[in-house]
Every structure is written in structure tokens, then in C-alpha cells.
mmCIF file as gemmi writes it, N, C-alpha and C atoms, coordinates in Angstrom:
data_model
loop_
_atom_site.group_PDB
_atom_site.id
_atom_site.type_symbol
_atom_site.label_atom_id
_atom_site.label_alt_id
_atom_site.label_comp_id
_atom_site.label_asym_id
_atom_site.label_entity_id
_atom_site.label_seq_id
_atom_site.pdbx_PDB_ins_code
_atom_site.Cartn_x
_atom_site.Cartn_y
_atom_site.Cartn_z
_atom_site.occupancy
_atom_site.B_iso_or_equiv
_atom_site.pdbx_formal_charge
_atom_site.auth_seq_id
_atom_site.auth_asym_id
_atom_site.pdbx_PDB_model_num
ATOM 1 N N . UNK Axp A 1 ? -3.29 17.706 0.189 1 0 ? 1 A 1
ATOM 2 C CA . UNK Axp A 1 ? -3.46 18.571 1.327 1 0 ? 1 A 1
ATOM 3 C C . UNK Axp A 1 ? -2.149 18.738 2.098 1 0 ? 1 A 1
ATOM 4 N N . UNK Axp A 2 ? -1.305 17.718 2.083 1 0 ? 2 A 1
ATOM 5 C CA . UNK Axp A 2 ? -0.046 17.818 2.817 1 0 ? 2 A 1
ATOM 6 C C . UNK Axp A 2 ? 0.824 18.952 2.289 1 0 ? 2 A 1
ATOM 7 N N . UNK Axp A 3 ? 0.818 19.153 0.982 1 0 ? 3 A 1
ATOM 8 C CA . UNK Axp A 3 ? 1.588 20.26 0.399 1 0 ? 3 A 1
ATOM 9 C C . UNK Axp A 3 ? 1.04 21.596 0.89 1 0 ? 3 A 1
ATOM 10 N N . UNK Axp A 4 ? -0.26 21.723 0.962 1 0 ? 4 A 1
ATOM 11 C CA . UNK Axp A 4 ? -0.885 22.941 1.477 1 0 ? 4 A 1
ATOM 12 C C . UNK Axp A 4 ? -0.473 23.178 2.924 1 0 ? 4 A 1
ATOM 13 N N . UNK Axp A 5 ? -0.475 22.132 3.739 1 0 ? 5 A 1
ATOM 14 C CA . UNK Axp A 5 ? -0.069 22.266 5.139 1 0 ? 5 A 1
ATOM 15 C C . UNK Axp A 5 ? 1.382 22.726 5.258 1 0 ? 5 A 1
ATOM 16 N N . UNK Axp A 6 ? 2.233 22.236 4.394 1 0 ? 6 A 1
ATOM 17 C CA . UNK Axp A 6 ? 3.645 22.654 4.422 1 0 ? 6 A 1
ATOM 18 C C . UNK Axp A 6 ? 3.795 24.149 4.138 1 0 ? 6 A 1
ATOM 19 N N . UNK Axp A 7 ? 2.896 24.685 3.346 1 0 ? 7 A 1
ATOM 20 C CA . UNK Axp A 7 ? 2.982 26.101 2.959 1 0 ? 7 A 1
ATOM 21 C C . UNK Axp A 7 ? 2.357 27.044 3.988 1 0 ? 7 A 1
ATOM 22 N N . UNK Axp A 8 ? 1.799 26.495 5.053 1 0 ? 8 A 1
ATOM 23 C CA . UNK Axp A 8 ? 1.162 27.295 6.099 1 0 ? 8 A 1
ATOM 24 C C . UNK Axp A 8 ? 1.836 27.024 7.443 1 0 ? 8 A 1
ATOM 25 N N . UNK Axp A 9 ? 3.059 27.482 7.627 1 0 ? 9 A 1
ATOM 26 C CA . UNK Axp A 9 ? 3.814 27.132 8.83 1 0 ? 9 A 1
ATOM 27 C C . UNK Axp A 9 ? 3.226 27.674 10.132 1 0 ? 9 A 1
ATOM 28 N N . UNK Axp A 10 ? 2.442 28.737 10.074 1 0 ? 10 A 1
ATOM 29 C CA . UNK Axp A 10 ? 1.872 29.307 11.292 1 0 ? 10 A 1
ATOM 30 C C . UNK Axp A 10 ? 0.504 28.766 11.655 1 0 ? 10 A 1
ATOM 31 N N . UNK Axp A 11 ? 0.014 27.788 10.912 1 0 ? 11 A 1
ATOM 32 C CA . UNK Axp A 11 ? -1.329 27.253 11.13 1 0 ? 11 A 1
ATOM 33 C C . UNK Axp A 11 ? -1.454 26.626 12.513 1 0 ? 11 A 1
ATOM 34 N N . UNK Axp A 12 ? -2.474 27.046 13.271 1 0 ? 12 A 1
ATOM 35 C CA . UNK Axp A 12 ? -2.712 26.526 14.619 1 0 ? 12 A 1
ATOM 36 C C . UNK Axp A 12 ? -4.001 25.706 14.704 1 0 ? 12 A 1
ATOM 37 N N . UNK Axp A 13 ? -5.008 26.051 13.871 1 0 ? 13 A 1
ATOM 38 C CA . UNK Axp A 13 ? -6.298 25.357 13.899 1 0 ? 13 A 1
ATOM 39 C C . UNK Axp A 13 ? -6.623 24.854 12.498 1 0 ? 13 A 1
ATOM 40 N N . UNK Axp A 14 ? -7.201 23.654 12.428 1 0 ? 14 A 1
ATOM 41 C CA . UNK Axp A 14 ? -7.516 23.05 11.141 1 0 ? 14 A 1
ATOM 42 C C . UNK Axp A 14 ? -8.82 22.273 11.247 1 0 ? 14 A 1
ATOM 43 N N . UNK Axp A 15 ? -9.704 22.468 10.266 1 0 ? 15 A 1
ATOM 44 C CA . UNK Axp A 15 ? -10.929 21.674 10.149 1 0 ? 15 A 1
ATOM 45 C C . UNK Axp A 15 ? -10.851 20.891 8.853 1 0 ? 15 A 1
ATOM 46 N N . UNK Axp A 16 ? -11.09 19.591 8.94 1 0 ? 16 A 1
ATOM 47 C CA . UNK Axp A 16 ? -11.027 18.723 7.77 1 0 ? 16 A 1
ATOM 48 C C . UNK Axp A 16 ? -12.401 18.113 7.55 1 0 ? 16 A 1
ATOM 49 N N . UNK Axp A 17 ? -12.927 18.274 6.337 1 0 ? 17 A 1
ATOM 50 C CA . UNK Axp A 17 ? -14.187 17.658 5.947 1 0 ? 17 A 1
ATOM 51 C C . UNK Axp A 17 ? -13.843 16.526 4.989 1 0 ? 17 A 1
ATOM 52 N N . UNK Axp A 18 ? -13.909 15.3 5.481 1 0 ? 18 A 1
ATOM 53 C CA . UNK Axp A 18 ? -13.51 14.141 4.681 1 0 ? 18 A 1
ATOM 54 C C . UNK Axp A 18 ? -14.489 13.884 3.552 1 0 ? 18 A 1
ATOM 55 N N . UNK Axp A 19 ? -13.955 13.695 2.368 1 0 ? 19 A 1
ATOM 56 C CA . UNK Axp A 19 ? -14.76 13.344 1.201 1 0 ? 19 A 1
ATOM 57 C C . UNK Axp A 19 ? -14.711 11.848 0.934 1 0 ? 19 A 1
ATOM 58 N N . UNK Axp A 20 ? -13.606 11.221 1.28 1 0 ? 20 A 1
ATOM 59 C CA . UNK Axp A 20 ? -13.473 9.777 1.107 1 0 ? 20 A 1
ATOM 60 C C . UNK Axp A 20 ? -12.467 9.254 2.115 1 0 ? 20 A 1
ATOM 61 N N . UNK Axp A 21 ? -12.305 7.951 2.142 1 0 ? 21 A 1
ATOM 62 C CA . UNK Axp A 21 ? -11.473 7.335 3.173 1 0 ? 21 A 1
ATOM 63 C C . UNK Axp A 21 ? -9.983 7.365 2.877 1 0 ? 21 A 1
ATOM 64 N N . UNK Axp A 22 ? -9.586 7.897 1.761 1 0 ? 22 A 1
ATOM 65 C CA . UNK Axp A 22 ? -8.17 7.843 1.385 1 0 ? 22 A 1
ATOM 66 C C . UNK Axp A 22 ? -7.453 9.176 1.52 1 0 ? 22 A 1
ATOM 67 N N . UNK Axp A 23 ? -8.111 10.191 1.985 1 0 ? 23 A 1
ATOM 68 C CA . UNK Axp A 23 ? -7.523 11.519 1.881 1 0 ? 23 A 1
ATOM 69 C C . UNK Axp A 23 ? -6.931 12.081 3.162 1 0 ? 23 A 1
ATOM 70 N N . UNK Axp A 24 ? -6.889 11.326 4.245 1 0 ? 24 A 1
ATOM 71 C CA . UNK Axp A 24 ? -6.44 11.912 5.496 1 0 ? 24 A 1
ATOM 72 C C . UNK Axp A 24 ? -4.951 12.222 5.445 1 0 ? 24 A 1
ATOM 73 N N . UNK Axp A 25 ? -4.581 13.477 5.67 1 0 ? 25 A 1
ATOM 74 C CA . UNK Axp A 25 ? -3.171 13.878 5.565 1 0 ? 25 A 1
ATOM 75 C C . UNK Axp A 25 ? -2.381 13.557 6.827 1 0 ? 25 A 1
ATOM 76 N N . UNK Axp A 26 ? -1.076 13.543 6.705 1 0 ? 26 A 1
ATOM 77 C CA . UNK Axp A 26 ? -0.206 13.411 7.865 1 0 ? 26 A 1
ATOM 78 C C . UNK Axp A 26 ? -0.139 14.776 8.532 1 0 ? 26 A 1
ATOM 79 N N . UNK Axp A 27 ? -0.739 14.882 9.683 1 0 ? 27 A 1
ATOM 80 C CA . UNK Axp A 27 ? -0.796 16.175 10.363 1 0 ? 27 A 1
ATOM 81 C C . UNK Axp A 27 ? 0.488 16.503 11.107 1 0 ? 27 A 1
ATOM 82 N N . UNK Axp A 28 ? 1.324 15.535 11.333 1 0 ? 28 A 1
ATOM 83 C CA . UNK Axp A 28 ? 2.547 15.804 12.089 1 0 ? 28 A 1
ATOM 84 C C . UNK Axp A 28 ? 3.506 16.723 11.337 1 0 ? 28 A 1
ATOM 85 N N . UNK Axp A 29 ? 3.294 16.903 10.025 1 0 ? 29 A 1
ATOM 86 C CA . UNK Axp A 29 ? 4.152 17.843 9.293 1 0 ? 29 A 1
ATOM 87 C C . UNK Axp A 29 ? 3.894 19.277 9.754 1 0 ? 29 A 1
ATOM 88 N N . UNK Axp A 30 ? 2.787 19.515 10.414 1 0 ? 30 A 1
ATOM 89 C CA . UNK Axp A 30 ? 2.481 20.814 11.01 1 0 ? 30 A 1
ATOM 90 C C . UNK Axp A 30 ? 2.629 20.664 12.51 1 0 ? 30 A 1
ATOM 91 N N . UNK Axp A 31 ? 3.818 20.766 12.981 1 0 ? 31 A 1
ATOM 92 C CA . UNK Axp A 31 ? 4.102 20.478 14.383 1 0 ? 31 A 1
ATOM 93 C C . UNK Axp A 31 ? 3.526 21.503 15.348 1 0 ? 31 A 1
ATOM 94 N N . UNK Axp A 32 ? 3 22.624 14.859 1 0 ? 32 A 1
ATOM 95 C CA . UNK Axp A 32 ? 2.448 23.642 15.749 1 0 ? 32 A 1
ATOM 96 C C . UNK Axp A 32 ? 0.928 23.626 15.805 1 0 ? 32 A 1
ATOM 97 N N . UNK Axp A 33 ? 0.29 22.664 15.153 1 0 ? 33 A 1
ATOM 98 C CA . UNK Axp A 33 ? -1.17 22.573 15.208 1 0 ? 33 A 1
ATOM 99 C C . UNK Axp A 33 ? -1.617 22.357 16.644 1 0 ? 33 A 1
ATOM 100 N N . UNK Axp A 34 ? -2.634 23.105 17.067 1 0 ? 34 A 1
ATOM 101 C CA . UNK Axp A 34 ? -3.156 22.977 18.42 1 0 ? 34 A 1
ATOM 102 C C . UNK Axp A 34 ? -4.574 22.442 18.448 1 0 ? 34 A 1
ATOM 103 N N . UNK Axp A 35 ? -5.351 22.655 17.371 1 0 ? 35 A 1
ATOM 104 C CA . UNK Axp A 35 ? -6.747 22.219 17.352 1 0 ? 35 A 1
ATOM 105 C C . UNK Axp A 35 ? -7.081 21.638 15.983 1 0 ? 35 A 1
ATOM 106 N N . UNK Axp A 36 ? -7.663 20.449 15.99 1 0 ? 36 A 1
ATOM 107 C CA . UNK Axp A 36 ? -8.064 19.786 14.753 1 0 ? 36 A 1
ATOM 108 C C . UNK Axp A 36 ? -9.489 19.282 14.911 1 0 ? 36 A 1
ATOM 109 N N . UNK Axp A 37 ? -10.32 19.556 13.901 1 0 ? 37 A 1
ATOM 110 C CA . UNK Axp A 37 ? -11.675 19.017 13.829 1 0 ? 37 A 1
ATOM 111 C C . UNK Axp A 37 ? -11.771 18.187 12.561 1 0 ? 37 A 1
ATOM 112 N N . UNK Axp A 38 ? -12.234 16.948 12.707 1 0 ? 38 A 1
ATOM 113 C CA . UNK Axp A 38 ? -12.388 16.056 11.559 1 0 ? 38 A 1
ATOM 114 C C . UNK Axp A 38 ? -13.844 15.632 11.489 1 0 ? 38 A 1
ATOM 115 N N . UNK Axp A 39 ? -14.459 15.838 10.332 1 0 ? 39 A 1
ATOM 116 C CA . UNK Axp A 39 ? -15.854 15.428 10.155 1 0 ? 39 A 1
ATOM 117 C C . UNK Axp A 39 ? -16.063 14.953 8.727 1 0 ? 39 A 1
ATOM 118 N N . UNK Axp A 40 ? -17.062 14.077 8.522 1 0 ? 40 A 1
ATOM 119 C CA . UNK Axp A 40 ? -17.339 13.593 7.17 1 0 ? 40 A 1
ATOM 120 C C . UNK Axp A 40 ? -18.216 14.561 6.402 1 0 ? 40 A 1
ATOM 121 N N . UNK Axp A 41 ? -18.145 14.475 5.089 1 0 ? 41 A 1
ATOM 122 C CA . UNK Axp A 41 ? -19.103 15.152 4.227 1 0 ? 41 A 1
ATOM 123 C C . UNK Axp A 41 ? -20.34 14.267 4.245 1 0 ? 41 A 1
ATOM 124 N N . UNK Axp A 42 ? -21.414 14.73 4.858 1 0 ? 42 A 1
ATOM 125 C CA . UNK Axp A 42 ? -22.58 13.876 5.061 1 0 ? 42 A 1
ATOM 126 C C . UNK Axp A 42 ? -23.252 13.475 3.758 1 0 ? 42 A 1
ATOM 127 N N . UNK Axp A 43 ? -22.974 14.152 2.655 1 0 ? 43 A 1
ATOM 128 C CA . UNK Axp A 43 ? -23.488 13.721 1.359 1 0 ? 43 A 1
ATOM 129 C C . UNK Axp A 43 ? -22.804 12.436 0.903 1 0 ? 43 A 1
ATOM 130 N N . UNK Axp A 44 ? -21.615 12.184 1.436 1 0 ? 44 A 1
ATOM 131 C CA . UNK Axp A 44 ? -20.859 10.993 1.053 1 0 ? 44 A 1
ATOM 132 C C . UNK Axp A 44 ? -20.615 10.095 2.259 1 0 ? 44 A 1
ATOM 133 N N . UNK Axp A 45 ? -21.471 10.205 3.257 1 0 ? 45 A 1
ATOM 134 C CA . UNK Axp A 45 ? -21.276 9.494 4.515 1 0 ? 45 A 1
ATOM 135 C C . UNK Axp A 45 ? -21.174 7.99 4.325 1 0 ? 45 A 1
ATOM 136 N N . UNK Axp A 46 ? -21.897 7.433 3.375 1 0 ? 46 A 1
ATOM 137 C CA . UNK Axp A 46 ? -21.876 5.983 3.176 1 0 ? 46 A 1
ATOM 138 C C . UNK Axp A 46 ? -20.477 5.456 2.908 1 0 ? 46 A 1
ATOM 139 N N . UNK Axp A 47 ? -19.594 6.279 2.386 1 0 ? 47 A 1
ATOM 140 C CA . UNK Axp A 47 ? -18.219 5.862 2.126 1 0 ? 47 A 1
ATOM 141 C C . UNK Axp A 47 ? -17.354 5.964 3.38 1 0 ? 47 A 1
ATOM 142 N N . UNK Axp A 48 ? -17.778 6.737 4.345 1 0 ? 48 A 1
ATOM 143 C CA . UNK Axp A 48 ? -16.915 7.084 5.472 1 0 ? 48 A 1
ATOM 144 C C . UNK Axp A 48 ? -17.339 6.412 6.77 1 0 ? 48 A 1
ATOM 145 N N . UNK Axp A 49 ? -18.576 5.93 6.853 1 0 ? 49 A 1
ATOM 146 C CA . UNK Axp A 49 ? -19.102 5.398 8.11 1 0 ? 49 A 1
ATOM 147 C C . UNK Axp A 49 ? -18.172 4.359 8.727 1 0 ? 49 A 1
ATOM 148 N N . UNK Axp A 50 ? -17.575 3.508 7.91 1 0 ? 50 A 1
ATOM 149 C CA . UNK Axp A 50 ? -16.685 2.474 8.431 1 0 ? 50 A 1
ATOM 150 C C . UNK Axp A 50 ? -15.221 2.867 8.275 1 0 ? 50 A 1
ATOM 151 N N . UNK Axp A 51 ? -14.962 4.138 8.302 1 0 ? 51 A 1
ATOM 152 C CA . UNK Axp A 51 ? -13.598 4.652 8.149 1 0 ? 51 A 1
ATOM 153 C C . UNK Axp A 51 ? -12.696 4.033 9.205 1 0 ? 51 A 1
ATOM 154 N N . UNK Axp A 52 ? -11.618 3.452 8.779 1 0 ? 52 A 1
ATOM 155 C CA . UNK Axp A 52 ? -10.67 2.892 9.73 1 0 ? 52 A 1
ATOM 156 C C . UNK Axp A 52 ? -9.524 3.881 9.907 1 0 ? 52 A 1
ATOM 157 N N . UNK Axp A 53 ? -9.34 4.301 11.12 1 0 ? 53 A 1
ATOM 158 C CA . UNK Axp A 53 ? -8.279 5.252 11.432 1 0 ? 53 A 1
ATOM 159 C C . UNK Axp A 53 ? -6.98 4.455 11.565 1 0 ? 53 A 1
ATOM 160 N N . UNK Axp A 54 ? -6.36 4.195 10.44 1 0 ? 54 A 1
ATOM 161 C CA . UNK Axp A 54 ? -5.192 3.329 10.416 1 0 ? 54 A 1
ATOM 162 C C . UNK Axp A 54 ? -3.938 4.055 10.872 1 0 ? 54 A 1
ATOM 163 N N . UNK Axp A 55 ? -3.61 5.108 10.217 1 0 ? 55 A 1
ATOM 164 C CA . UNK Axp A 55 ? -2.291 5.701 10.423 1 0 ? 55 A 1
ATOM 165 C C . UNK Axp A 55 ? -2.394 7.197 10.681 1 0 ? 55 A 1
ATOM 166 N N . UNK Axp A 56 ? -3.294 7.578 11.558 1 0 ? 56 A 1
ATOM 167 C CA . UNK Axp A 56 ? -3.352 8.994 11.883 1 0 ? 56 A 1
ATOM 168 C C . UNK Axp A 56 ? -2.03 9.389 12.499 1 0 ? 56 A 1
ATOM 169 N N . UNK Axp A 57 ? -1.531 10.473 12.049 1 0 ? 57 A 1
ATOM 170 C CA . UNK Axp A 57 ? -0.222 10.944 12.452 1 0 ? 57 A 1
ATOM 171 C C . UNK Axp A 57 ? -0.411 12.333 13.047 1 0 ? 57 A 1
ATOM 172 N N . UNK Axp A 58 ? -0.924 12.376 14.267 1 0 ? 58 A 1
ATOM 173 C CA . UNK Axp A 58 ? -1.219 13.65 14.906 1 0 ? 58 A 1
ATOM 174 C C . UNK Axp A 58 ? 0.055 14.29 15.443 1 0 ? 58 A 1
ATOM 175 N N . UNK Axp A 59 ? 0.147 15.618 15.385 1 0 ? 59 A 1
ATOM 176 C CA . UNK Axp A 59 ? 1.317 16.292 15.962 1 0 ? 59 A 1
ATOM 177 C C . UNK Axp A 59 ? 1.259 16.251 17.486 1 0 ? 59 A 1
ATOM 178 N N . UNK Axp A 60 ? 2.4 16.189 18.123 1 0 ? 60 A 1
ATOM 179 C CA . UNK Axp A 60 ? 2.438 16.126 19.587 1 0 ? 60 A 1
ATOM 180 C C . UNK Axp A 60 ? 1.97 17.427 20.231 1 0 ? 60 A 1
ATOM 181 N N . UNK Axp A 61 ? 1.911 18.511 19.466 1 0 ? 61 A 1
ATOM 182 C CA . UNK Axp A 61 ? 1.47 19.808 19.993 1 0 ? 61 A 1
ATOM 183 C C . UNK Axp A 61 ? -0.049 19.913 20.115 1 0 ? 61 A 1
ATOM 184 N N . UNK Axp A 62 ? -0.785 18.909 19.613 1 0 ? 62 A 1
ATOM 185 C CA . UNK Axp A 62 ? -2.244 18.977 19.57 1 0 ? 62 A 1
ATOM 186 C C . UNK Axp A 62 ? -2.834 19.104 20.97 1 0 ? 62 A 1
ATOM 187 N N . UNK Axp A 63 ? -3.669 20.14 21.17 1 0 ? 63 A 1
ATOM 188 C CA . UNK Axp A 63 ? -4.311 20.381 22.461 1 0 ? 63 A 1
ATOM 189 C C . UNK Axp A 63 ? -5.798 20.062 22.429 1 0 ? 63 A 1
ATOM 190 N N . UNK Axp A 64 ? -6.427 20.168 21.235 1 0 ? 64 A 1
ATOM 191 C CA . UNK Axp A 64 ? -7.861 19.93 21.114 1 0 ? 64 A 1
ATOM 192 C C . UNK Axp A 64 ? -8.122 19.105 19.86 1 0 ? 64 A 1
ATOM 193 N N . UNK Axp A 65 ? -8.901 18.031 20.008 1 0 ? 65 A 1
ATOM 194 C CA . UNK Axp A 65 ? -9.241 17.168 18.883 1 0 ? 65 A 1
ATOM 195 C C . UNK Axp A 65 ? -10.734 16.895 18.912 1 0 ? 65 A 1
ATOM 196 N N . UNK Axp A 66 ? -11.403 17.161 17.795 1 0 ? 66 A 1
ATOM 197 C CA . UNK Axp A 66 ? -12.829 16.886 17.655 1 0 ? 66 A 1
ATOM 198 C C . UNK Axp A 66 ? -13.019 15.92 16.498 1 0 ? 66 A 1
ATOM 199 N N . UNK Axp A 67 ? -13.639 14.778 16.777 1 0 ? 67 A 1
ATOM 200 C CA . UNK Axp A 67 ? -13.987 13.798 15.752 1 0 ? 67 A 1
ATOM 201 C C . UNK Axp A 67 ? -15.499 13.778 15.689 1 0 ? 67 A 1
ATOM 202 N N . UNK Axp A 68 ? -16.034 14.327 14.623 1 0 ? 68 A 1
ATOM 203 C CA . UNK Axp A 68 ? -17.465 14.595 14.521 1 0 ? 68 A 1
ATOM 204 C C . UNK Axp A 68 ? -18.122 13.663 13.509 1 0 ? 68 A 1
ATOM 205 N N . UNK Axp A 69 ? -19.051 12.834 13.967 1 0 ? 69 A 1
ATOM 206 C CA . UNK Axp A 69 ? -19.81 11.985 13.058 1 0 ? 69 A 1
ATOM 207 C C . UNK Axp A 69 ? -19.051 10.794 12.52 1 0 ? 69 A 1
ATOM 208 N N . UNK Axp A 70 ? -18.023 10.355 13.219 1 0 ? 70 A 1
ATOM 209 C CA . UNK Axp A 70 ? -17.217 9.224 12.765 1 0 ? 70 A 1
ATOM 210 C C . UNK Axp A 70 ? -17.262 8.106 13.801 1 0 ? 70 A 1
ATOM 211 N N . UNK Axp A 71 ? -17.205 6.877 13.337 1 0 ? 71 A 1
ATOM 212 C CA . UNK Axp A 71 ? -17.104 5.743 14.246 1 0 ? 71 A 1
ATOM 213 C C . UNK Axp A 71 ? -15.64 5.596 14.635 1 0 ? 71 A 1
ATOM 214 N N . UNK Axp A 72 ? -15.368 5.722 15.909 1 0 ? 72 A 1
ATOM 215 C CA . UNK Axp A 72 ? -13.987 5.678 16.383 1 0 ? 72 A 1
ATOM 216 C C . UNK Axp A 72 ? -13.742 4.343 17.082 1 0 ? 72 A 1
ATOM 217 N N . UNK Axp A 73 ? -12.715 3.641 16.643 1 0 ? 73 A 1
ATOM 218 C CA . UNK Axp A 73 ? -12.367 2.364 17.262 1 0 ? 73 A 1
ATOM 219 C C . UNK Axp A 73 ? -11.483 2.605 18.479 1 0 ? 73 A 1
ATOM 220 N N . UNK Axp A 74 ? -11.489 1.632 19.397 1 0 ? 74 A 1
ATOM 221 C CA . UNK Axp A 74 ? -10.697 1.766 20.612 1 0 ? 74 A 1
ATOM 222 C C . UNK Axp A 74 ? -9.211 1.891 20.313 1 0 ? 74 A 1
ATOM 223 N N . UNK Axp A 75 ? -8.761 1.319 19.211 1 0 ? 75 A 1
ATOM 224 C CA . UNK Axp A 75 ? -7.335 1.428 18.869 1 0 ? 75 A 1
ATOM 225 C C . UNK Axp A 75 ? -6.937 2.884 18.632 1 0 ? 75 A 1
ATOM 226 N N . UNK Axp A 76 ? -7.852 3.68 18.069 1 0 ? 76 A 1
ATOM 227 C CA . UNK Axp A 76 ? -7.562 5.103 17.872 1 0 ? 76 A 1
ATOM 228 C C . UNK Axp A 76 ? -7.537 5.834 19.208 1 0 ? 76 A 1
ATOM 229 N N . UNK Axp A 77 ? -8.429 5.459 20.117 1 0 ? 77 A 1
ATOM 230 C CA . UNK Axp A 77 ? -8.44 6.093 21.438 1 0 ? 77 A 1
ATOM 231 C C . UNK Axp A 77 ? -7.092 5.871 22.125 1 0 ? 77 A 1
ATOM 232 N N . UNK Axp A 78 ? -6.509 4.702 21.956 1 0 ? 78 A 1
ATOM 233 C CA . UNK Axp A 78 ? -5.187 4.427 22.532 1 0 ? 78 A 1
ATOM 234 C C . UNK Axp A 78 ? -4.128 5.349 21.95 1 0 ? 78 A 1
ATOM 235 N N . UNK Axp A 79 ? -4.194 5.58 20.637 1 0 ? 79 A 1
ATOM 236 C CA . UNK Axp A 79 ? -3.248 6.492 19.976 1 0 ? 79 A 1
ATOM 237 C C . UNK Axp A 79 ? -3.451 7.91 20.492 1 0 ? 79 A 1
ATOM 238 N N . UNK Axp A 80 ? -4.705 8.332 20.569 1 0 ? 80 A 1
ATOM 239 C CA . UNK Axp A 80 ? -5.025 9.678 21.051 1 0 ? 80 A 1
ATOM 240 C C . UNK Axp A 80 ? -4.551 9.857 22.491 1 0 ? 80 A 1
ATOM 241 N N . UNK Axp A 81 ? -4.69 8.81 23.288 1 0 ? 81 A 1
ATOM 242 C CA . UNK Axp A 81 ? -4.281 8.871 24.689 1 0 ? 81 A 1
ATOM 243 C C . UNK Axp A 81 ? -2.795 9.116 24.878 1 0 ? 81 A 1
ATOM 244 N N . UNK Axp A 82 ? -2.007 8.907 23.858 1 0 ? 82 A 1
ATOM 245 C CA . UNK Axp A 82 ? -0.561 9.112 23.941 1 0 ? 82 A 1
ATOM 246 C C . UNK Axp A 82 ? -0.133 10.525 23.553 1 0 ? 82 A 1
ATOM 247 N N . UNK Axp A 83 ? -1.081 11.359 23.136 1 0 ? 83 A 1
ATOM 248 C CA . UNK Axp A 83 ? -0.736 12.739 22.77 1 0 ? 83 A 1
ATOM 249 C C . UNK Axp A 83 ? -0.43 13.522 24.043 1 0 ? 83 A 1
ATOM 250 N N . UNK Axp A 84 ? 0.791 14.004 24.208 1 0 ? 84 A 1
ATOM 251 C CA . UNK Axp A 84 ? 1.216 14.579 25.481 1 0 ? 84 A 1
ATOM 252 C C . UNK Axp A 84 ? 0.542 15.891 25.864 1 0 ? 84 A 1
ATOM 253 N N . UNK Axp A 85 ? 0.066 16.669 24.902 1 0 ? 85 A 1
ATOM 254 C CA . UNK Axp A 85 ? -0.502 17.98 25.214 1 0 ? 85 A 1
ATOM 255 C C . UNK Axp A 85 ? -2.013 18.052 25.041 1 0 ? 85 A 1
ATOM 256 N N . UNK Axp A 86 ? -2.658 16.92 24.728 1 0 ? 86 A 1
ATOM 257 C CA . UNK Axp A 86 ? -4.094 16.929 24.484 1 0 ? 86 A 1
ATOM 258 C C . UNK Axp A 86 ? -4.853 17.269 25.761 1 0 ? 86 A 1
ATOM 259 N N . UNK Axp A 87 ? -5.682 18.317 25.691 1 0 ? 87 A 1
ATOM 260 C CA . UNK Axp A 87 ? -6.479 18.767 26.824 1 0 ? 87 A 1
ATOM 261 C C . UNK Axp A 87 ? -7.966 18.531 26.603 1 0 ? 87 A 1
ATOM 262 N N . UNK Axp A 88 ? -8.408 18.589 25.333 1 0 ? 88 A 1
ATOM 263 C CA . UNK Axp A 88 ? -9.832 18.465 25.016 1 0 ? 88 A 1
ATOM 264 C C . UNK Axp A 88 ? -10.004 17.439 23.904 1 0 ? 88 A 1
ATOM 265 N N . UNK Axp A 89 ? -10.895 16.468 24.138 1 0 ? 89 A 1
ATOM 266 C CA . UNK Axp A 89 ? -11.255 15.479 23.123 1 0 ? 89 A 1
ATOM 267 C C . UNK Axp A 89 ? -12.77 15.455 23.028 1 0 ? 89 A 1
ATOM 268 N N . UNK Axp A 90 ? -13.294 15.717 21.827 1 0 ? 90 A 1
ATOM 269 C CA . UNK Axp A 90 ? -14.739 15.686 21.602 1 0 ? 90 A 1
ATOM 270 C C . UNK Axp A 90 ? -15.047 14.606 20.58 1 0 ? 90 A 1
ATOM 271 N N . UNK Axp A 91 ? -15.899 13.668 20.972 1 0 ? 91 A 1
ATOM 272 C CA . UNK Axp A 91 ? -16.358 12.604 20.081 1 0 ? 91 A 1
ATOM 273 C C . UNK Axp A 91 ? -17.851 12.791 19.909 1 0 ? 91 A 1
ATOM 274 N N . UNK Axp A 92 ? -18.255 13.298 18.772 1 0 ? 92 A 1
ATOM 275 C CA . UNK Axp A 92 ? -19.676 13.556 18.522 1 0 ? 92 A 1
ATOM 276 C C . UNK Axp A 92 ? -20.241 12.503 17.6 1 0 ? 92 A 1
């Protein structure tokens, strides 16, 4: 997915449907992203329920972040809290 992101320099909004716990891309390569939605594929939810957000690499330009159907640890909230332009955070 990172190669795809590199080829879309004007991308502002992105929705990611996680299939497994190993596929999360480095989003900082798209420094102009403003809105990101991350949600699991509910058919494969059993693999994702305990997803550990280890090395999310969010771009500093991010203004809106939606984490849908995921267990979010407080350590990730600390990382999210450091995003300088974040205006909207949705945890569903």
C-alpha cells in the first residue's frame, strides 16, 4: 500500500479496511493527508481485535482521524495527542 500512496501525491482523504495486523502502512509518506479512517474487515475481526498500534506513523497534516471498531490503547492516544493539526478524533 505504501507504493500506492507514493503514486497519489494529491491524496487528502484515505479509508483503510484492515485485513490483518501486519498491513498498516506508514502514512507519513503522504504528508498532505488530512483525513484517515481505519476500520477492520469484520469477517476477519478475530485477527484484529487485539491489534496493537505499535508504530503508527501519522502525517503531521492530519486533521481528522476515525478509528472504527478497534481497541485503542492509551499509548496510541498519547501519540495521537501529539498531532499538531488534529481537529477531529472519532473512536467508534
